[in-house]
VEXLO-57169 format. One record per residue (C-alpha): residue number from 1; residue in one letter; z negated, y negated, x negated. Coordinates in Angstrom, 2 decimals. Layout:
<fitis>
FITI;seq;type;w;v;u
FITI;NUM;a;Z;Y;X
...
</fitis>
This chain:
<fitis>
FITI;seq;type;w;v;u
FITI;1;m;-25.53;-13.25;6.41
FITI;2;t;-27.00;-9.80;5.77
FITI;3;a;-25.01;-6.85;4.55
FITI;4;r;-25.42;-5.12;7.90
FITI;5;a;-23.87;-8.13;9.70
FITI;6;i;-20.61;-7.83;7.76
FITI;7;s;-18.27;-5.89;10.03
FITI;8;t;-14.84;-7.20;8.98
FITI;9;l;-13.28;-8.47;5.77
FITI;10;e;-13.06;-11.93;7.36
FITI;11;d;-16.86;-11.92;7.67
FITI;12;h;-17.39;-10.96;4.04
FITI;13;p;-18.71;-13.77;1.78
FITI;14;n;-16.79;-12.31;-1.17
FITI;15;a;-13.51;-11.85;0.72
FITI;16;d;-11.40;-13.87;-1.74
FITI;17;e;-12.37;-11.69;-4.69
FITI;18;i;-11.85;-8.51;-2.66
FITI;19;v;-8.34;-9.59;-1.68
FITI;20;g;-7.62;-10.52;-5.30
FITI;21;v;-8.64;-7.12;-6.64
FITI;22;l;-6.76;-5.23;-3.92
FITI;23;a;-3.61;-7.29;-4.53
FITI;24;l;-3.62;-6.76;-8.28
FITI;25;m;-4.45;-3.06;-8.25
FITI;26;v;-1.07;-2.11;-6.76
FITI;27;q;0.98;-3.91;-9.39
FITI;28;l;-0.67;-3.19;-12.72
FITI;29;s;1.55;-3.27;-15.79
FITI;30;d;1.31;-0.65;-18.54
FITI;31;a;-0.37;-3.22;-20.79
FITI;32;e;-2.99;-3.99;-18.13
FITI;33;i;-3.61;-0.28;-17.50
FITI;34;s;-4.12;0.30;-21.22
FITI;35;a;-6.51;-2.66;-21.49
FITI;36;l;-8.55;-1.47;-18.51
FITI;37;a;-8.83;2.00;-20.01
FITI;38;v;-10.12;0.59;-23.31
FITI;39;a;-12.63;-1.67;-21.53
FITI;40;w;-14.17;0.92;-19.21
FITI;41;r;-17.51;2.42;-20.22
FITI;42;d;-19.92;4.49;-18.15
FITI;43;t;-23.51;3.49;-18.87
FITI;44;d;-26.74;4.19;-17.02
FITI;45;v;-26.66;0.67;-15.57
FITI;46;t;-23.08;1.09;-14.43
FITI;47;a;-23.77;4.48;-12.88
FITI;48;d;-26.79;3.15;-10.97
FITI;49;a;-24.82;0.12;-9.81
FITI;50;r;-21.94;2.34;-8.67
FITI;51;a;-24.30;4.56;-6.68
FITI;52;q;-25.73;1.53;-4.89
FITI;53;a;-22.30;0.00;-4.34
FITI;54;l;-21.14;3.18;-2.59
FITI;55;d;-24.28;3.60;-0.50
FITI;56;a;-23.70;4.21;3.19
FITI;57;d;-25.22;0.81;4.03
FITI;58;t;-22.92;-1.13;1.70
FITI;59;p;-20.71;-3.65;3.56
FITI;60;l;-17.41;-2.07;4.64
FITI;61;v;-17.93;0.99;2.47
FITI;62;l;-15.28;2.88;4.47
FITI;63;e;-12.74;0.27;3.37
FITI;64;v;-13.83;0.86;-0.23
FITI;65;l;-13.21;4.59;0.13
FITI;66;a;-9.83;3.89;1.76
FITI;67;a;-8.91;1.71;-1.22
FITI;68;f;-9.83;4.61;-3.54
FITI;69;d;-7.50;6.87;-1.55
FITI;70;s;-4.71;4.30;-1.87
FITI;71;l;-5.20;4.20;-5.64
FITI;72;a;-4.87;7.97;-5.88
FITI;73;y;-1.69;7.82;-3.78
FITI;74;l;-0.05;4.92;-5.61
FITI;75;y;-0.79;6.28;-9.08
FITI;76;a;-0.26;9.98;-8.33
FITI;77;d;2.81;10.21;-10.57
FITI;78;d;0.97;8.43;-13.39
FITI;79;l;-1.99;10.78;-13.12
FITI;80;d;0.26;13.82;-13.03
FITI;81;g;2.07;12.55;-16.12
FITI;82;e;5.15;14.75;-15.67
FITI;83;a;7.73;12.28;-14.34
FITI;84;s;10.22;10.97;-16.88
FITI;85;y;9.59;7.37;-15.84
FITI;86;v;5.84;7.53;-16.58
FITI;87;t;5.25;5.89;-19.94
FITI;88;l;1.47;6.15;-20.42
FITI;89;p;-0.59;9.28;-21.04
FITI;90;a;-2.28;10.45;-17.84
FITI;91;p;-5.82;10.25;-19.36
FITI;92;v;-5.27;6.55;-20.09
FITI;93;t;-4.34;5.86;-16.47
FITI;94;a;-7.27;7.95;-15.26
FITI;95;l;-9.71;5.84;-17.29
FITI;96;a;-8.08;2.64;-16.09
FITI;97;l;-8.42;3.67;-12.46
FITI;98;k;-12.14;4.21;-12.99
FITI;99;a;-12.32;0.54;-13.95
FITI;100;v;-10.27;-0.40;-10.88
FITI;101;r;-12.53;1.61;-8.57
FITI;102;d;-15.60;-0.01;-10.07
FITI;103;a;-14.05;-3.43;-9.53
FITI;104;v;-13.25;-2.65;-5.89
FITI;105;a;-16.78;-1.35;-5.32
FITI;106;a;-18.33;-4.38;-7.03
FITI;107;a;-16.28;-6.86;-5.04
FITI;108;y;-17.19;-5.32;-1.70
FITI;109;a;-20.85;-4.64;-2.56
FITI;110;r;-21.61;-7.97;-4.25
FITI;111;p;-23.99;-9.09;-1.44
FITI;112;s;-26.01;-5.89;-1.98
FITI;113;l;-26.05;-5.86;-5.79
FITI;114;g;-28.18;-7.61;-8.33
FITI;115;a;-26.42;-9.83;-10.85
FITI;116;r;-26.78;-7.28;-13.64
FITI;117;q;-25.40;-4.48;-11.48
FITI;118;y;-22.44;-6.53;-10.30
FITI;119;d;-21.64;-7.68;-13.85
FITI;120;a;-21.76;-4.11;-15.16
FITI;121;l;-19.25;-2.89;-12.58
FITI;122;i;-16.84;-5.82;-12.73
FITI;123;a;-16.90;-6.39;-16.52
FITI;124;p;-13.92;-4.16;-17.49
FITI;125;w;-11.80;-5.75;-14.77
FITI;126;r;-12.74;-9.24;-15.91
FITI;127;t;-11.63;-8.51;-19.48
FITI;128;v;-8.09;-8.18;-18.11
FITI;129;f;-8.26;-10.54;-15.11
FITI;130;p;-10.73;-13.34;-15.93
FITI;131;s;-10.02;-15.16;-12.68
FITI;132;g;-10.65;-13.71;-9.25
FITI;133;a;-7.54;-15.37;-7.86
FITI;134;a;-4.43;-13.30;-7.17
FITI;135;q;-1.30;-13.45;-5.13
FITI;136;a;-0.44;-10.77;-2.62
FITI;137;p;2.04;-8.10;-3.76
FITI;138;d;5.57;-9.47;-3.93
FITI;139;f;8.10;-7.17;-2.27
FITI;140;g;11.05;-9.06;-3.71
FITI;141;p;13.65;-11.43;-2.26
FITI;142;q;13.20;-9.97;1.25
FITI;143;h;9.38;-10.11;1.06
FITI;144;h;8.82;-11.64;4.51
FITI;145;d;11.32;-9.29;6.16
FITI;146;v;9.46;-6.30;4.67
FITI;147;l;6.17;-7.56;6.09
FITI;148;s;7.77;-8.22;9.48
FITI;149;l;9.25;-4.73;9.59
FITI;150;l;5.90;-3.16;8.73
FITI;151;g;4.49;-5.13;11.65
FITI;152;v;7.14;-3.63;13.92
FITI;153;l;6.15;-0.13;12.76
FITI;154;s;2.56;-0.99;13.62
FITI;155;s;3.62;-1.99;17.13
FITI;156;m;5.32;1.41;17.59
FITI;157;a;1.98;3.17;17.26
FITI;158;c;1.23;2.33;20.88
FITI;159;r;4.47;3.82;22.18
FITI;160;s;2.64;6.13;24.61
FITI;161;h;1.84;3.19;26.87
FITI;162;d;3.79;0.22;25.46
FITI;163;v;7.24;0.14;27.08
FITI;164;e;8.85;-1.92;24.30
FITI;165;a;7.36;0.27;21.56
FITI;166;g;8.64;3.34;23.38
FITI;167;r;12.11;1.79;23.65
FITI;168;r;12.20;1.17;19.91
FITI;169;w;11.10;4.74;19.17
FITI;170;s;13.74;6.21;21.49
FITI;171;s;16.47;3.95;20.09
FITI;172;v;15.71;5.04;16.51
FITI;173;l;15.65;8.70;17.58
FITI;174;e;19.05;8.30;19.26
FITI;175;l;20.41;6.68;16.13
FITI;176;g;19.14;9.62;14.10
FITI;177;g;21.47;11.91;15.96
FITI;178;r;24.43;9.94;14.64
FITI;179;v;23.28;9.53;11.03
FITI;180;d;24.75;11.65;8.25
FITI;181;l;21.45;12.92;6.86
FITI;182;e;22.95;13.92;3.52
FITI;183;r;24.36;10.42;2.97
FITI;184;h;21.07;8.93;4.16
FITI;185;g;19.19;11.03;1.62
FITI;186;d;21.57;9.89;-1.12
FITI;187;a;20.96;6.26;-0.11
FITI;188;v;17.19;6.77;-0.27
FITI;189;d;17.59;8.30;-3.74
FITI;190;q;19.66;5.31;-4.83
FITI;191;a;16.97;2.96;-3.54
FITI;192;w;14.29;4.94;-5.43
FITI;193;d;16.29;4.78;-8.65
FITI;194;a;16.62;1.02;-8.16
FITI;195;a;12.85;0.77;-7.61
FITI;196;l;12.28;2.49;-10.95
FITI;197;v;14.66;0.17;-12.78
FITI;198;t;13.18;-2.97;-11.20
FITI;199;q;9.57;-1.76;-11.64
FITI;200;r;8.90;-1.63;-7.90
FITI;201;r;7.96;2.03;-7.65
FITI;202;r;4.32;1.32;-6.77
FITI;203;l;5.42;-1.27;-4.25
FITI;204;w;7.61;1.50;-2.80
FITI;205;g;4.49;3.65;-2.56
FITI;206;l;2.59;0.79;-0.93
FITI;207;v;5.18;0.17;1.80
FITI;208;s;5.56;3.91;2.37
FITI;209;r;1.83;4.43;2.81
FITI;210;s;1.45;1.27;4.88
FITI;211;g;4.37;2.25;7.08
FITI;212;q;2.99;5.75;7.70
FITI;213;e;-0.46;4.43;8.53
FITI;214;a;1.00;1.81;10.87
FITI;215;f;3.30;4.28;12.62
FITI;216;y;0.58;6.83;13.33
FITI;217;r;-2.23;4.41;14.16
FITI;218;r;-3.46;4.58;17.75
FITI;219;c;-5.43;2.13;19.86
FITI;220;a;-8.11;3.14;22.37
FITI;221;h;-5.52;3.44;25.15
FITI;222;c;-3.07;5.68;23.29
FITI;223;e;-2.44;9.31;24.09
FITI;224;r;-3.44;11.20;20.99
FITI;225;s;-0.76;13.88;21.03
FITI;226;g;2.24;13.26;18.84
FITI;227;h;5.89;14.20;19.31
FITI;228;e;7.88;16.72;17.31
FITI;229;a;10.48;14.03;16.57
FITI;230;d;7.96;11.59;15.09
FITI;231;a;8.69;12.68;11.50
FITI;232;a;12.43;12.07;11.91
FITI;233;v;11.89;8.66;13.48
FITI;234;l;9.42;7.69;10.77
FITI;235;a;11.83;8.78;8.02
FITI;236;l;14.54;6.50;9.42
FITI;237;c;12.07;3.63;9.80
FITI;238;l;10.77;4.00;6.26
FITI;239;g;14.37;4.19;5.05
FITI;240;a;14.92;0.84;6.76
FITI;241;v;11.85;-0.64;5.06
FITI;242;v;12.95;0.40;1.56
FITI;243;g;16.52;-0.59;2.39
FITI;244;v;15.28;-4.09;3.15
FITI;245;m;12.98;-4.20;0.13
FITI;246;m;15.62;-2.93;-2.32
FITI;247;g;18.60;-4.50;-0.60
FITI;248;d;19.14;-7.03;-3.37
FITI;249;v;20.06;-4.24;-5.83
FITI;250;l;21.76;-1.66;-3.60
FITI;251;d;25.47;-1.30;-3.01
FITI;252;d;26.77;-2.35;0.40
FITI;253;d;27.24;1.18;1.75
FITI;254;a;23.75;2.39;0.85
FITI;255;r;22.10;-0.76;2.16
FITI;256;a;24.03;-0.64;5.45
FITI;257;l;23.14;3.02;6.01
FITI;258;l;19.43;2.49;5.34
FITI;259;v;19.01;-0.64;7.44
FITI;260;a;20.97;0.68;10.45
FITI;261;p;17.72;1.26;12.45
FITI;262;l;17.08;-2.50;12.41
FITI;263;e;19.40;-2.67;15.42
FITI;264;a;16.70;-0.82;17.34
FITI;265;l;13.78;-2.55;15.63
FITI;266;a;14.33;-6.08;16.96
FITI;267;p;13.63;-9.01;16.36
FITI;268;y;15.85;-8.76;13.26
FITI;269;q;19.06;-10.76;13.32
FITI;270;a;22.49;-9.63;12.20
FITI;271;g;22.41;-11.91;9.19
FITI;272;r;19.30;-10.22;7.85
FITI;273;r;20.85;-6.80;8.27
FITI;274;t;23.77;-7.55;6.02
FITI;275;h;22.33;-9.84;3.32
</fitis>
């Protein structure tokens, strides 16, 4: 299979390694970040390999660039270095993310790279993660419910012509008119504090970004114009996602308030809304 014939991740001969790198990059520990920063070096060989890996003809290069954007989003607080919960110096994280980006580029571009080029790009990553195997990010005790809910948000993207998606959108909007927004904001803050304590803040960022992308994605048949209430509906939906994800460590009132939109976002059952 030539590089030009690779049009989806499923077609990629190095798909397992790609998935492994993408899964691990969203859940790096401070120790792993520090080790990646120490291991990263920019040499002439590495720079040349990077340039080839990011060439316009590289397989799925747009996915590579999207992964870079996700890194910047997920580690924004770490790179800013101002938040009280950030424990590593920002320059350390910045160096580590260079190693992560090189690993992502190497994994995707492996069919287009020579052995020396690939080894130069992936080497810092391999000092920390010798095996290419990795499990997908774990969203906690309600992992599968989080994934299902993100799938529901994805289905709402086609609400301009999908009757069921439109019904869900309208139901959440109607609910929003009955929600005490101040209490809802307090519940979101409580969930965020819990994410910090349980070291799930980057997973929070991942579900938030994934939810936003899913909600606003359009198919070829969608009307492209949005609605002024989209932001409010999305905020309630994302509150439901984090309410599900953090439900194991929230008090009953906060959890109930956040997951209230699940009534409109079937196929969730009553038992999942309260446990």
